[in-house]
N, C-alpha and C positions, 0 to 999 in steps of 0.2 A: 501446499505442503500438508501431508497427512501423517498421522501416527496412530497406531493401535494401542489401546489401553483398556484393560478389563472388559473386553467384548464391546468397546465403544470406539468410534473413530473420531479423533480430534483433528480438526482442520483449521489451518490459518490461511486466509486468502488476502490478496491485495489487489486493489483496483484504483486507477486514476478516475475520480469522479469529477464533479463540478469544481473541486478545489485544485485541479491539476495545474492551474496557473502558478501556484505556489510550490510546485514540485512536491506535493504532499499527497501520497496515495492514502486511501482509506483501507485500514487493515481490520479484518474481522476474525474473531475466534468462535469456532463452531464445535459442537459435540453432537455427533450424529446429524440430525436435521434441525438442531436448535441453536440459534444465535445467542452466544453468551455475552460477548462484549465487542465493541468496535471503537476505533480510534483514528483520528485524522489530524493533520496539522503539520507544520514544518518543524518536526522534532526528529533529532538524530536517533534517540533511543525510545521509540514508543513502546508502551507496555500494555498488554491486554490481560485482564484477570477477572476471575469469577469464582464463586463458590457453587459447586455442583453437588446437589443432594441426591443420594441414592437411597431408596427404601422409604418406608413410612413408619410413623409411630416410634416404637422402641428399637426397630431395626434401622432407623435412619442414620446414615453415615454421610458426612459432608467432606468434600475434597476441595482444596484450594488449587485451582488450575491457573497457570500463568503462561504467557507467551512474551518473551523478551526479544525485541528486535533491534537490529543495527541497520538503519536505513539511511543511506547517503543518496539523496536525490531519487529515492525509490527504485534504484537499479539493483536487482538481485540482492535484496535484503537478507541478512542472516538471521535466523530465528532459533531460539531455544525454547522448547515446550517443557514446562515443569509441572508436576503434580506433587504438591507439598514441597519438599526440598529435593526430590528426585528428578533428574533430567530424563525425560522420556525419549526425546529425539532432538537432534540439532541438524538443521538443513537450511537450504535457501528457499524463499517464498517466490512463487511465480506471480508477478504483478501484471495484471491485464491492462489493456488500453495504454500501453507505454508510448504510443505514437502521439498522444495528446500534448504532452509538454514539448515534444520535438517540434510540433507544428507551431507552438507559441514562439519558440526561438527562431524559426524560419520567418514568421510574420514580423517579429520585432527587428530582425536583421534586415529584412526587405525595407521596412519603414525607415530604419536608420540609413541605409544605403541611398534611398530616394531623397531623404533630407540632406544627405552629404553632397550628392552630386547636383542637387537643385532642380527646380521645375523647368528652367530653360533648357538644360541639357537633356532632361527627360523628353520634352517636347521635340527637340531636334532628333533624338534617338528614335522616338516613335514615328516621326514623319518619314524617316528613311525606310521603315518597314511597311508603311501604309501607302 
């Protein structure tokens, strides 16, 4: 998700990383090519925030940039980007690597099914195909 603000591009990204087992994507707040903040963990309302300083010396101006997310299992999270108290944009964040938690569910379901039907039934079923 991207937003234009004062000749800058604010970007919020999501990706399932090594914590995908907990259905917790990692969210990152970027301005232009600078990472400002990141957050991960099984949280329904993750929040990213940073103070962005423009200028130097007496011309220095600081802006409080926040990204408020509503993330339920990391599927199409809703995000509001705020600078100060002004909402710049409100949109959905594209989360990359969405297949990772799906694979966990397939693996866990397969293990549970194998445990439920038992090893003897599995041996008999496999011997029919070999």
